[in-house]
C-alpha positions, 0 to 999 in steps of 0.5 A: 213352105215345106219347112213351115209345114214341118215346124207346124207338125213338129210343134203339134207333135211336141204338144201332143207328146206333152199331153200323152206323157201327163195323161197316159203315162202319169209323168210329172208335168214339169218333166213332160214340159221339158221333154216336149221342149227338148224334142221341139228344139232338136227337130227345129232350126235350133238343133243340138247347139242352141236347144238346151241353151234356149230351154235354160234361158227361157227357164231363167227369164221367167224365174227372174220375172215372177219367181220372187212374186210367187214365193212372196205370195205363197209365204203370205198365204201360209202365214194367214192360214196359220193365223186362222184368218180364213175361217174368221173371214168366212164367219164375218162374211156370213154375219155381214151378208147373210146366208142367202148372199154368202155364195157370192160374197165368199166366191168373190173374196176367194177369187180376189183377195185370197189367191196367195193361199195355196189352192188345196189348202184354201179349199180344205180350210173353207169347205167345212165352213161353206158346208156348215153355212150351206145348212142355213141357206136351204135345200140348195145350199150345198150345191150353191156353196160348192159351186161358189167355191169352185168358181172362186178358186179356179177363176182366181188362179188365172185371172187375179194377181197374185194367183200363180196362173195369172203371174205365169200368164203375165210373165210369159206374155210380158204383161205389166203385173199392175195392168194384169191386176186391174183388168183381171179385177175388172173381168173377174167380178162380173164373171163370178157374179154372173156365173153363180147367178146362172148356176143358181137359176139352173139349180132352182129349175131342177138341175140339182137333185139332192137325193142323187147329187149329195151324200150323207157324211158322218164326221170329217168328209174325207174321200174314200179309198177309191176316190183317193186313188182317182185323186192321185192323178195328174194336174190339180189346179195347182198342177200337183200330181195328186192330193198334196201334202199341204192339202192332206195336212190342212184336212187333218187340221180341220178335222171335225169342223164340217160336222159342227152345228151352228152353236158349235161354230159360234163357240169355236168362233168365240174361242178362236178370236179371243185375244186376236186383232181385228180381222182387217188388221190381219189382211192390211199387209196383203191389201196394201201390197195389191193397192201399191201394185194397182197404184203403180199401174194407174201412175204408168197409164197416166204417164206420171213418173216418180222414182219413189212411186216406181220403187214402192209400186214395183210388184217385188217391192210391194209384195215384200212389204206385204210379206214383212207386214204379215210376218210382223203381225204373225209374230205379235199374234202367235209368236215367232216359232209358228211364223217360222213353221208357216214359212217352212210350209210355204217354201214347200208348197211353192217349190213345184209351182215355181218350177212348173211356171219356169218350164212353161217359160222354157217351152215358150222360148223354144216355140218362139226360137223355132220360128212358129211365130213368124209362120203364124203371122202369115195366117192369123190377123185380127181381121181374118179370125176372132182372135180372142176366141182362138186363144180361148179355144186353144186353152180350153182344148189343152185343159180338156186334154191335160186336166190342169188349169195352171198347166193349160194356161201356161202351155197356151201362153207359151204357144201364143207368146210368139204370135201375140203381135200377129193377133193385133191384140193387147197382151193383157187380153191374150192373157185373160183369154188364155186364162178364161179358156183354161177354166173350161171343163174342170173334170175328173183329172183335177185334184180340185174336183175330188177334194170338192167332192169329198169335202162338200159331201157330193156324189161324182154326179153332183160334183160334175154339176157344181164343179165341171158345169159351174166353172165351165159356165164361168169360162164362157161368161169370161170370154163373152165379157172379154170380147166387148171389153177388148174394144176399150184397147 
């Protein structure tokens, strides 16, 4: 029993040390996770001999499982960005659904289809378009569009393949990617719709006050010097340590977009789509990749074994098909030099995501090898606690402390992986619960928070409502929906 208490205490110290290093001393999350893993290994039964081996093995195992998936997804997103597909998509959504339904349609599209785009880049591309559309919605347009952006972006990261958080959770908890895709889709659609509806109801009841929650912008809405200093903090949703180079570049590229009036937007749309293929063509490769992965999961659930189906529905092959198709479309539309530029930018953006995901695997491996799972199996069972709430609460607490959706989801999954059997739950439920919990209370340590404030023209108070409260509502809605959904397993 004494040794069990020691393992629990040392694990708590390791997690606390990671949080303190990230939040207090501004140490890069990758370094902090490795230091925490090293400490935990040295003070556990692994000792000097096995600690480094376990860390490197856990790192390699996760890279082998999701490294190519993350890289292929980010590269596809980078080429779609270069093609201008996102701007065109938002305009078509506005034309198809009208301004009143745009918050729902835009958030759902971002959450389910555009997760291959690096988050900061996706935000700075879509925010000026959302702000322009907000003027057509009415007095609450800014609040509704900002909330929709925040909910769509953050939910997609951890609940929807190929979001980097969803890929990491799938790998750490050994969830087949097709299964994660299907059940993530089942959960994310009602979560986004219900959360936006709740926030819209609150805004209409006086929760949003334009005179103190919005600020007048002239030209491009760039954060002031003080906000930029605050933004250079640890762990945006993409686990960056400040506003990324990619985000800054995209912000420069979209300069002036937010200040155009409706006629200017229409003129820009006409010019940008001259000589362009139909919008659906640009997204066909990505849609095909997701459909192949989903089809593989359905075939597996139906016990239909076919070697050809198994090959083409393998996530690596499916996303490779999507990447090759996107490259070919990019070459035909804008030429090889711009495709190569987009790929180079994609490699730059994916580097820290890959390493962060992999060191999350290192922590999970050390936690498992240190015996925590064996100990906690004696304390937790599906009959004695509400296991999904336990998972959600752990991820939520980590996010409040660290301030990064991705880091908190990965860390929670690393802790929970060895005790997953004791919880008596399907691993996909644990992954979705951890992802839902990591959404709770996106606040001032998040890069997304400050970018959203700057690009949507809101005060800090307003961003606390649209981003912090909005995404927290989505987090709670997700776990409330997930609990009855677990009865199907």
